[in-house]
N, CA, C and O of each residue as an XYZ file, in Angstrom:
412
protein
N       0.834     -1.110      0.019
C      -0.054      0.030      0.008
C       0.923      1.269     -0.087
O       1.993      1.375      0.513
N       0.449      2.039     -0.810
C       1.235      3.502     -0.853
C       0.893      4.346      0.296
O       1.757      4.706      1.095
N      -0.429      4.698      0.411
C      -1.001      5.379      1.670
C      -2.420      5.070      1.983
O      -3.130      4.464      1.180
N      -2.830      5.469      3.108
C      -4.153      5.290      3.373
C      -4.635      6.672      4.302
O      -4.042      7.109      5.289
N      -5.752      7.158      3.747
C      -6.217      8.541      4.295
C      -7.680      8.643      4.502
O      -8.468      7.977      3.831
N      -8.069      9.516      5.476
C      -9.330      9.865      5.524
C      -9.845     10.949      4.619
O      -9.020     11.863      4.593
N     -10.754     11.165      3.966
C     -11.308     12.102      3.349
C     -11.914     13.142      3.745
O     -12.132     13.152      4.956
N     -12.337     14.194      3.056
C     -13.162     15.109      3.639
C     -14.600     14.772      4.171
O     -15.097     15.413      5.097
N     -15.202     13.804      3.583
C     -16.428     13.197      4.099
C     -16.222     11.954      5.035
O     -17.167     11.186      5.214
N     -15.140     11.764      5.570
C     -14.551     10.767      6.463
C     -14.728      9.424      6.107
O     -15.080      8.528      6.874
N     -14.443      9.307      4.774
C     -14.152      8.013      4.111
C     -12.794      7.551      4.181
O     -11.933      8.380      3.885
N     -12.367      6.208      4.567
C     -11.003      5.825      4.503
C     -10.748      5.154      3.324
O     -11.298      4.098      3.010
N      -9.724      5.885      2.502
C      -9.364      5.526      1.211
C      -7.778      5.222      1.191
O      -6.875      5.788      1.806
N      -7.738      4.194      0.327
C      -6.493      3.851      0.333
C      -6.003      3.922     -1.343
O      -6.782      4.113     -2.276
N      -4.684      3.741     -1.448
C      -3.960      3.890     -2.767
C      -2.982      2.777     -2.666
O      -2.051      2.800     -1.862
N      -3.237      1.663     -3.610
C      -2.334      0.557     -3.690
C      -1.140      0.705     -4.897
O      -1.255      1.579     -5.757
N      -0.270      0.001     -4.884
C       0.782      0.103     -5.761
C       0.348     -0.112     -7.120
O       0.787      0.597     -8.025
N      -0.525     -1.085     -7.343
C      -0.857     -1.418     -8.775
C      -1.688     -0.168     -9.351
O      -1.361      0.234    -10.467
N      -2.721      0.467     -8.687
C      -3.155      1.825     -8.909
C      -2.299      3.024     -9.063
O      -2.588      3.947     -9.825
N      -1.162      2.986     -8.270
C      -0.324      4.148     -8.444
C       0.615      4.005     -9.632
O       1.125      4.971    -10.198
N       0.811      2.728     -9.972
C       1.609      2.608    -11.252
C       0.842      3.015    -12.468
O       1.399      3.491    -13.458
N      -0.679      2.783    -12.359
C      -1.489      3.406    -13.191
C      -1.530      4.790    -13.301
O      -1.528      5.342    -14.401
N      -1.567      5.402    -12.234
C      -1.469      6.741    -12.292
C      -0.298      7.464    -13.000
O      -0.355      8.492    -13.674
N       0.843      6.651    -12.679
C       2.107      7.135    -13.241
C       2.279      7.077    -14.793
O       3.160      7.635    -15.448
N       1.151      6.204    -15.298
C       1.228      6.294    -16.828
C       1.078      7.863    -17.229
O       1.816      8.260    -18.131
N       0.296      8.665    -16.707
C       0.322     10.153    -16.731
C       1.588     10.726    -16.464
O       1.875     10.955    -15.289
N       2.334     10.976    -17.304
C       3.699     11.483    -17.057
C       3.723     12.697    -16.016
O       4.621     12.776    -15.178
N       2.780     13.561    -16.101
C       2.618     14.606    -15.195
C       2.426     14.371    -13.827
O       2.565     15.257    -12.983
N       2.074     13.067    -13.539
C       1.503     12.604    -12.248
C       2.731     12.148    -11.333
O       2.487     11.749    -10.194
N       4.102     12.199    -11.825
C       5.173     11.991    -11.048
C       5.413     12.952     -9.755
O       5.378     14.166     -9.958
N       5.611     12.561     -8.683
C       5.725     13.278     -7.501
C       4.660     14.155     -7.115
O       4.835     15.185     -6.465
N       3.395     13.673     -7.583
C       2.098     14.324     -6.992
C       1.173     13.575     -5.854
O      -0.046     13.701     -5.740
N       1.996     12.806     -5.080
C       1.319     12.303     -4.100
C       0.531     13.127     -2.949
O      -0.572     12.913     -2.446
N       1.473     14.127     -2.713
C       1.061     14.975     -1.791
C      -0.270     15.853     -2.110
O      -1.102     16.238     -1.288
N      -0.259     16.069     -3.499
C      -1.396     16.755     -4.035
C      -2.805     15.961     -4.209
O      -3.926     16.467     -4.156
N      -2.455     14.491     -4.446
C      -3.382     13.650     -4.466
C      -4.034     13.568     -2.913
O      -5.258     13.540     -2.784
N      -3.258     13.538     -1.900
C      -3.700     13.380     -0.561
C      -4.273     14.975     -0.258
O      -5.286     15.032      0.438
N      -3.862     15.882     -0.596
C      -4.681     17.252     -0.295
C      -6.051     17.248     -0.804
O      -7.008     17.635     -0.133
N      -6.152     16.684     -2.328
C      -7.262     16.684     -2.899
C      -8.483     15.890     -2.363
O      -9.668     16.212     -2.451
N      -7.927     14.746     -1.768
C      -9.053     14.070     -0.914
C      -9.508     14.487      0.582
O     -10.494     14.106      1.212
N      -8.382     15.474      0.991
C      -8.827     16.029      2.320
C      -9.397     17.261      2.142
O     -10.388     17.484      2.838
N      -9.002     18.188      1.332
C      -9.520     19.393      1.155
C      -9.948     19.721     -0.224
O      -9.498     20.725     -0.775
N     -10.856     18.874     -0.861
C     -11.409     19.185     -2.119
C     -12.247     20.596     -2.334
O     -12.687     21.281     -1.411
N     -12.364     20.862     -3.624
C     -13.288     22.161     -3.693
C     -14.723     21.531     -4.027
O     -15.756     22.118     -3.706
N     -14.720     20.442     -4.616
C     -16.093     19.688     -5.097
C     -15.620     18.142     -5.037
O     -14.511     17.623     -5.164
N     -16.931     17.609     -4.790
C     -17.020     15.903     -4.809
C     -18.203     15.634     -5.688
O     -19.267     16.149     -5.343
N     -18.178     15.007     -6.616
C     -19.404     14.634     -7.421
C     -19.358     13.182     -7.613
O     -18.293     12.567     -7.666
N     -20.498     12.637     -7.718
C     -20.785     11.355     -8.131
C     -20.580     11.089     -9.513
O     -20.963     11.982    -10.269
N     -20.051     10.044    -10.045
C     -19.888      9.734    -11.520
C     -21.110      9.350    -12.045
O     -21.853      8.540    -11.491
N     -21.352      9.933    -13.149
C     -22.660      9.676    -13.951
C     -22.718      8.149    -14.550
O     -23.710      7.717    -15.136
N     -21.752      7.536    -14.368
C     -21.686      6.035    -14.920
C     -21.874      4.918    -13.610
O     -22.235      3.747    -13.726
N     -21.558      5.556    -12.476
C     -21.526      4.702    -11.231
C     -21.569      5.416     -9.922
O     -20.623      6.061     -9.471
N     -22.745      5.258     -9.332
C     -22.854      6.306     -8.065
C     -22.084      5.827     -6.940
O     -22.224      6.366     -5.842
N     -21.219      4.788     -7.125
C     -20.482      4.395     -6.038
C     -18.919      4.890     -6.264
O     -17.988      4.661     -5.492
N     -18.865      5.518     -7.330
C     -17.606      6.235     -7.915
C     -17.738      7.819     -7.396
O     -18.760      8.486     -7.557
N     -16.735      8.216     -6.858
C     -16.886      9.723     -6.589
C     -15.587     10.321     -7.173
O     -14.516      9.714     -7.179
N     -15.800     11.723     -7.725
C     -14.731     12.383     -8.271
C     -14.442     13.535     -7.314
O     -15.349     14.324     -7.046
N     -13.164     13.681     -6.756
C     -12.764     14.621     -5.945
C     -11.853     15.605     -6.838
O     -10.931     15.169     -7.528
N     -12.175     16.910     -6.767
C     -11.650     17.771     -7.577
C     -10.972     19.092     -6.459
O     -11.540     19.526     -5.457
N      -9.721     19.494     -6.958
C      -9.086     20.566     -6.414
C      -8.476     21.493     -7.555
O      -7.832     20.915     -8.431
N      -8.589     22.614     -7.616
C      -7.901     23.606     -8.597
C      -6.582     23.878     -8.181
O      -6.364     24.157     -7.002
N      -5.638     23.827     -9.056
C      -4.104     24.329     -8.766
C      -3.678     25.258     -9.749
O      -3.737     24.927    -10.934
N      -3.169     26.609     -9.352
C      -2.786     27.240    -10.357
C      -1.474     27.097    -11.116
O      -1.209     27.618    -12.199
N      -0.751     26.367    -10.431
C       0.476     25.710    -11.087
C       0.481     24.084    -10.796
O       0.282     23.431     -9.771
N       0.802     23.716    -12.178
C       0.928     22.112    -12.010
C       1.892     21.729    -13.110
O       2.198     22.651    -13.866
N       2.404     20.600    -13.332
C       3.371     20.298    -14.373
C       2.713     20.680    -15.901
O       3.381     20.759    -16.932
N       1.357     20.879    -15.805
C       0.775     21.060    -17.042
C      -0.213     22.109    -17.385
O      -1.235     22.042    -18.068
N       0.426     23.255    -16.643
C      -0.180     24.559    -16.500
C      -1.307     24.604    -15.444
O      -1.293     23.705    -14.602
N      -2.175     25.438    -15.388
C      -3.209     25.445    -14.380
C      -4.339     24.495    -14.696
O      -4.825     24.437    -15.825
N      -4.759     23.736    -13.669
C      -5.934     22.688    -14.052
C      -6.414     22.300    -12.633
O      -5.967     22.812    -11.607
N      -7.355     21.358    -12.677
C      -7.904     20.699    -11.395
C      -7.265     19.265    -11.375
O      -7.120     18.507    -12.334
N      -6.930     19.077    -10.119
C      -6.531     17.634     -9.833
C      -7.725     16.761     -9.585
O      -8.454     17.067     -8.641
N      -7.998     15.775    -10.270
C      -9.037     14.871    -10.171
C      -8.616     13.592     -9.538
O      -7.668     12.976    -10.025
N      -9.250     13.139     -8.481
C      -8.968     11.865     -7.767
C     -10.359     11.131     -7.836
O     -11.347     11.631     -7.300
N     -10.413      9.864     -8.545
C     -11.517      9.025     -8.895
C     -11.403      7.885     -7.803
O     -10.449      7.107     -7.820
N     -12.446      7.806     -6.813
C     -12.471      6.877     -5.767
C     -13.690      6.160     -5.820
O     -14.768      6.753     -5.866
N     -13.584      4.749     -5.816
C     -14.624      3.925     -5.639
C     -14.991      3.586     -4.100
O     -14.186      3.019     -3.361
N     -16.181      3.956     -3.720
C     -16.583      4.055     -2.292
C     -17.586      2.833     -2.080
O     -18.636      2.691     -2.708
N     -17.138      2.044     -1.179
C     -18.137      0.896     -0.725
C     -17.993      0.873      0.955
O     -16.925      0.829      1.564
N     -19.265      0.910      1.514
C     -19.305      0.609      3.036
C     -18.455      1.699      3.834
O     -17.867      1.331      4.851
N     -18.375      2.923      3.447
C     -17.613      3.989      3.961
C     -15.978      3.732      3.766
O     -15.243      4.407      4.486
N     -15.544      3.069      3.106
C     -14.284      2.693      2.682
C     -14.259      2.896      1.120
O     -15.216      2.625      0.395
N     -12.968      3.443      0.653
C     -12.722      3.357     -0.648
C     -11.375      3.085     -1.058
O     -10.484      2.820     -0.251
N     -11.163      3.162     -2.666
C      -9.918      2.759     -2.965
C      -9.878      3.791     -4.326
O     -10.875      3.965     -5.028
N      -8.716      4.369     -4.552
C      -8.384      5.106     -5.547
C      -8.279      4.321     -6.981
O      -7.489      3.391     -7.134
N      -8.997      4.704     -7.831
C      -9.071      4.123     -9.112
C      -7.935      4.943    -10.118
O      -7.254      4.335    -10.943
N      -7.866      6.172     -9.939
C      -6.978      6.821    -10.733
C      -7.089      8.234    -10.389
O      -8.044      8.711     -9.776
N      -6.051      8.898    -10.819
C      -5.801     10.494    -10.540
C      -5.084     11.140    -11.630
O      -4.151     10.537    -12.160
N      -5.435     12.358    -12.038
C      -4.873     12.983    -13.116
C      -5.360     14.618    -13.200
O      -6.293     14.997    -12.492
N      -4.805     15.356    -13.925
C      -4.985     16.663    -14.098
C      -5.998     16.774    -15.143
O      -5.959     15.961    -16.066
N      -6.952     17.727    -15.115
C      -8.128     17.688    -15.891
C      -8.538     19.403    -16.015
O      -8.461     20.110    -15.010
N      -8.945     19.930    -17.256
C      -9.219     21.150    -17.472
C     -10.373     21.648    -16.796
O     -10.411     22.795    -16.352
N     -11.455     20.716    -16.684
C     -12.840     20.885    -16.167
C     -13.382     19.992    -15.247
O     -12.761     18.948    -15.046
N     -14.491     20.218    -14.611
C     -15.121     19.293    -13.765
C     -16.255     18.618    -14.375
O     -17.171     19.243    -14.909
N     -16.212     17.481    -14.312
C     -17.087     16.549    -15.205
C     -18.562     16.730    -14.579
O     -18.829     17.186    -13.467
N     -19.454     16.262    -15.565
C     -20.872     16.109    -14.919
C     -21.207     14.861    -14.011
O     -20.687     13.747    -14.050
N     -22.175     15.315    -13.211
C     -22.410     14.157    -12.006
C     -22.881     14.839    -10.764
O     -22.494     15.943    -10.382
N     -23.618     14.192    -10.264
C     -24.434     14.838     -9.133
C     -23.544     15.315     -7.978
O     -22.637     14.569     -7.609
N     -23.710     16.357     -7.450
C     -23.055     17.179     -6.470
C     -23.211     16.344     -5.199
O     -24.301     16.012     -4.732
N     -22.136     16.066     -4.736
C     -21.840     15.277     -3.213
C     -21.544     16.344     -2.193
O     -22.068     16.445     -1.084
N     -20.607     17.145     -2.740
C     -20.096     18.347     -1.435
C     -19.433     19.401     -2.279
O     -18.870     19.182     -3.351
N     -19.553     20.521     -1.708
C     -18.841     21.622     -2.488
C     -18.439     22.684     -1.267
O     -19.136     22.950     -0.287
N     -17.166     23.201     -1.584
C     -16.619     23.927     -0.281
C     -17.235     25.223     -0.467
O     -17.053     26.117      0.360
């Protein structure tokens, strides 16, 4: 396991090595673990995926990233108040989906 963290909405979320390797397929995600954690602890917005209501999308905007100003998106599968990170990457915009929480 790479890390385990409690999110803004008190869900215990883990990142395992296999998922972290997948995240690193996005070259810009190298050395971004602290921002992934920060996005889970202090998101600006959390949305439910339009494809799966047990998948939550955590967003936090950063004015400086390895790829200009963007949102960090951390995608989490949540089951029974626990979750695991599916992926994380930078994106230009917040995707559609029901709003779960907003700062």
